[in-house]
N, C-alpha and C positions, 0 to 999 in steps of 0.2 A: 503410438506411445501410450502405455497404461495410464489410466486416469487415476491419480492418487485420491481424489475426491470421491470417487464412486462409492466407496464404503459407507461414508458419511450420508451420502445422498440415498442410497438404499435404505439406511437405518432410519432416517427421520424426514427425508425428502429434500433437505437442504443442508449446507454447510455454515456453520457459524463462525464468522471471522472475529477477531478481536476489535477493540476499539482504538481510540487515539493513544499514542505513546507520549509525544512531547507534551501535549497540553495536559495529559494526566500527570506527567512527571512535574509539570509547573504546579498543578493543584496540590502536589505534595511537597512544595517548597523550593523546587529546583529553579535556578534562574537561568533561563535558556535564551535570553536576550543577547545572542552571540551568532556568529556566522555558521558555527557547526551545529547549532540547534541541539537536538537530542544527543548527537554524537559527542558533544562537549562532555557528557557525564560518563562516556566510556573511560575517561581518565579520572574524573572528579568523583563519581559515585556509581560505579557499576552495579553495586548491590541493590540500588534503587531501581535501576532498569530491570534487573532480575525479578525483583518483587512485583513491579507492574506486569511483567509477563505471567508470573505465577497467579496473580489476582485474576487475570483474564482467563487462565485456564480453569481456576477454580470457580469462576463465574459461568463456565460452560462453553468457552471457546474452543473449537476445533483446530484453529489455526492461530499462531502467534507470529508477528512480524518484526524483524529485528531493527535495532537502533542504528541502522546503516544508510538510512534514506539521505542524509545530508553528509554522508562520509564519502568524500572523493579525494584523490590524490592532490587535486588543485586546492581544495579547501583545506586539507591538512597542512600542505606546504605553506599556505599563506599564514598560517598560525604556528609555524616554526617546527613543524614535525618532518622528520626525514621519511623517506619512502618506506623504509622497513618498519618504522613506527607506525605509519599509516597502515600498512598490511596488517600489523599486529593488532591494530585497533578494529579494523574490519573483521578479522577472524574472531576477536573477543566478542563482537556483537552477536555473532551467530553461537558462540560458546555459551554466552549467558542465557540465550533462548534455549539451547540444549538443556543446561542445568535446571532451568525452570521446569521443562517438560519432565525431566526425570523425577523431580520432586512431586509434580502433579500426578504422574502415573502412580507413584507410591501411595499417594493419598487417595486417589479417585478409583484406580484400577478401571480406567475406561475401556469400553468395548473396542474402540478404534484409537490407535496411538495418535496424539495430536500431531499437526504438521507444523514444521517450522519453514517460514517463508523468509528469504534473505531480500530485504528491501533494497531496490535500486532506484534512487530518486532521479529526477530529470536534471538536465544540465542547468536549468533555472534554479534549482536548489543550491547548487554550488555557488551560484552568484549571490545568493542570500538576499535578493532584492524583490522577491515576489514574482519573478518572471515565469514560474510554473503556472501562474494564473493568467499569463498573456501569451507567451509562446513565440513572440517575434524576436528571436535571438539574433537575427542577422548573420548566422554562421551556416556552413554547408553540412550536407549530410555526411560527407567524409570527416569533417571536423568532429561531429557528434559520434561517430563511429570510433574514432580515435579516443575520444573523452571516455566512453564507456567501456572499451574493450578490456583494459587491464583490471579494473575493479570488478567487472563482471567475472573474469578469470578468477580473481582471488575469492570471491563469494561463492562461486561454483566448487572450488576446491575445498572449501569447509565442509562439504557433505550436507549442506541445507537440502531440504526436501523439494523446494521449488524457489524459483526467483519471482519477485513481485516487482514489476516495472510499474511505478506508481505516479500518479498526478501528471501524466504525460499531457503537454498542452498543445502539441501541434503535429501535423501529419509527417514532417521531415523527421522528427525525433523517433516517432513510431517506426518508420521504415529503418532508420539508422539502427535501432534496437533489434528489429527483426533480422536484419542483415548480419550484424555482429552475432547475435545469439545463434544463428545458423551454423557459426563456426564451432559451436559446442553442441554435441548431440546426446549428451548423457543426462540431461535434466529437463523437467518441464518448466514452463513459466505462465504467469498471467500478466496481462497489460491493462491497466485502468487509466482512463483520460480524466483530466479536469475539464468541466464543460461550464459554459457561460449562461446556457439557457436550454431550453427543451430540445433543440436539435443541433447545436453547435458546440464543438470543443472550444477551449479557451482562445485558440488562435482565430476563431471565426469560421474555420472549415467545418464541413458537415460531419457529425458524428458518424453517420452511415458510411462516409467515404473513408473515414480513419478506420473502421472495422473491416471494410473490404481490402485496405492495404495490407492487413496482416492475416486475412483469411487463409492464405495459402502456407501459413507457418504451422506445420504440424506439432512442433514442440511448444507452441504457445496454446495452451489448452482452455484458457478462459479469457474473456475480454468484457471490459465494462467501464464503470465510473467510480471515481473516489473524489473525496474532498470537494463536493459539489453540493449545492443546496438541495435539501430533501424535496422541495417543491418541483424540481426538474426530473427527478428519477423515474417516475413512472413512464413518462413520455420516452425517455432515453432507453429504458428496458424494453419497451415495445419496439423501438427502432432496432435495438440490438437483437431481438428475438427474430425479427424479420430478416436480418442482415447476415446472420452467421449461425452455423451449428455448433459453435463452441459454446462452453458454459457461460452464462452471463453472471458477472460478479458486480455488486454494488456495495460501497460503503462510504455513504454521504457524511458531510459534517452536520452540525446542528442547525444550519441555516443561517449562520452569522457571516459577516464579510471581514475578510482579513486586510488589515492595514499594514502594508509592508514597512512603512516609515517607523510607526511606533511599535511595530511587531506585536500587535493586540488584535483580539477578535471583537468587532463591534456589532451589537445587535441590530436586527431587523424588525420592522413591524410584523411581518409574517414568519418571525423566527419559529421553528418547530421545537418545542421544548422537549418532545419525546419522539424521536424520529421513529422508534419502532412501532408507533401507531399505524404507520404506513407500510411496515415491512410485509404484511400479508398481502397487500395489493402488488408490491414489487415481486414477490414470489408468484402470485397468480398470473402476473405478466410474463414470467419466465426466468426471473432471477434465481440462481441456485446456490450462489455464495453470497451471504448477507452479513454485513458488520457495520462498523462506524469509523469515522475519520475524526478530524480535529474537534475537540470539545465533548466527544462522547467518552464514556467511562465504563468500568466493570458493571454498574448497576444497569446501564442500558443493555449491555450484552447479556446479562442474567435474564433480562425480560424476553429475549429472543427464544430462550429455552421453553417459554410458556406460550408460544404462539400456536394457535389452533389452526393448522393449515388444512 
């Protein structure tokens, strides 16, 4: 499968991802204390989602990721939406990214057209209880396959450039995603895990084993880590580089800890205020796609343009 990221890597050595969507929306006044999280704004304020996408592109991002992370049929149904309304909102999440890209291309005339990644959050995101940072769902792989299949199909049919399987906390869900995605052969994807420390994904399983489980999936072209503390990233990139020939992707959070009950991020003593200070080390260890997750913003992404690699 052709690698859509290769032109960016050839141009500057790595791919600049965007930063946080939901926490950036909150920073701009949105109230996302809700089970749909950023997907809540697909009905309330889609223009704000589009503006954040555009601001990341203007900051130099090569990739923007849609507001579909917490968009699931189960989640929408619990909030009173019909199946057709849910499909429409998932499609809208990608359309907003397309529109932002069109505006950015007119303003910037970039050498390479930015990539739109359709976000596919984990089953835990639909539970809206922080399970994506634990991963012990107590459900079967077959259950997870059925959960992901229909919305994966909807997002693929939007024409998004790549699917982003994000914040995956356990081996079973990675296997489920790989097996379902194999049913669709016309699109690449990346898969990124949430990790609890330097060697383990959130469930406690080894990151190296998680990578090995998806190594045989040709249409998954990148693997790595997101929404994980920056202090663990260098070790995880080293493990990834030794475990796979796929591209390594990293987009950590700011080093804070998420409290699922209060739905806020709490500081840590070793909180990395500027995660990009470490981006050069991640690149040197083998990361080729670098960006930010929760609490990062366009200013952080702008700094990645000035890395001297």
